[in-house]
C-alpha positions as CSV (number, residue, x, y, z in Angstrom):
1,X,0.1,0.0,-0.3
2,X,1.6,3.1,-1.1
3,X,-1.1,6.1,0.1
4,X,0.2,9.5,-0.1
5,X,-0.6,10.7,3.4
6,X,0.6,14.3,2.9
7,X,-2.1,14.6,-0.1
8,X,-4.4,13.5,2.7
9,X,-2.9,16.5,4.6
10,X,-3.1,18.8,1.8
11,X,-6.7,18.2,1.3
12,X,-8.0,17.5,4.6
13,X,-5.5,19.4,7.1
14,X,-3.6,18.1,10.4
15,X,-6.7,16.9,11.8
16,X,-7.3,13.9,9.5
17,X,-3.9,13.0,9.2
18,X,-4.1,12.5,12.9
19,X,-7.3,10.4,12.6
20,X,-5.8,8.1,10.3
21,X,-2.7,7.9,13.0
22,X,-5.2,6.9,15.7
23,X,-7.4,4.5,13.3
24,X,-4.8,2.9,11.2
25,X,-6.2,-0.1,12.2
26,X,-9.5,0.2,10.7
27,X,-8.1,2.3,7.8
28,X,-5.7,-0.7,6.8
29,X,-9.0,-3.2,7.2
30,X,-10.7,-1.1,5.0
31,X,-8.1,-0.7,2.2
32,X,-8.0,-4.4,2.1
33,X,-11.7,-5.2,1.9
34,X,-11.7,-2.3,-1.2
35,X,-8.8,-4.5,-2.6
36,X,-11.0,-7.8,-1.7
37,X,-13.5,-5.8,-4.0
38,X,-11.2,-5.3,-7.1
39,X,-10.6,-1.5,-6.5
40,X,-7.2,-1.2,-8.0
41,X,-7.5,2.6,-7.2
42,X,-7.7,2.4,-3.9
43,X,-4.8,4.5,-2.7
44,X,-7.0,7.5,-5.1
45,X,-10.1,6.6,-3.4
46,X,-8.6,6.5,0.4
47,X,-6.2,10.0,-0.7
48,X,-9.4,11.7,-1.6
49,X,-11.9,10.5,0.7
50,X,-9.5,9.5,3.7
51,X,-12.0,10.6,6.5
52,X,-14.8,8.0,5.3
53,X,-12.5,5.1,5.9
54,X,-10.9,5.8,9.4
55,X,-14.1,4.6,11.1
56,X,-14.8,1.2,12.6
57,X,-14.4,-1.4,9.6
58,X,-18.4,-3.0,10.3
59,X,-19.7,0.6,9.9
60,X,-17.8,1.2,6.7
61,X,-18.0,-2.3,5.3
62,X,-21.9,-2.2,5.7
63,X,-21.6,1.3,3.8
64,X,-20.0,0.1,0.9
65,X,-21.6,-2.9,0.4
66,X,-25.4,-0.4,0.6
67,X,-23.4,1.5,-2.0
68,X,-22.2,-1.5,-4.2
69,X,-25.7,-3.2,-3.7
70,X,-27.4,0.4,-5.1
71,X,-25.2,0.3,-8.1
72,X,-25.0,-3.3,-9.3
73,X,-23.1,-5.4,-11.0
74,X,-21.0,-2.8,-12.4
75,X,-20.4,-0.9,-9.5
76,X,-16.5,-1.2,-10.2
77,X,-17.1,1.1,-13.3
78,X,-19.5,3.0,-12.2
79,X,-17.7,4.8,-9.3
80,X,-14.2,4.7,-11.6
81,X,-15.9,7.2,-13.8
82,X,-17.7,9.0,-10.9
83,X,-16.0,9.0,-7.5
84,X,-18.6,11.0,-6.3
85,X,-20.4,8.2,-4.8
86,X,-17.5,8.1,-2.2
87,X,-18.9,11.0,-0.8
88,X,-22.3,8.9,0.5
89,X,-19.6,7.5,3.2
90,X,-18.7,10.5,4.6
């Protein structure tokens, strides 16, 4: 995993960086879940929407699963074309 934490700091500020650090275990679990679902661009997703992924893994997993169910079997393509859907997790 090569997450650019300085990019997260630039986008969201120092507090976001602290939140990532304090919740690194949950962040790693959530990243691994994205990878298991087939997201090749997980680094970009995390860097843009870091605060959505520092919550408890089970909560994030449920939100992601709900989003995927709503989007259907083409969720990877849909989310690649419109990353704005990730804002729903925040």
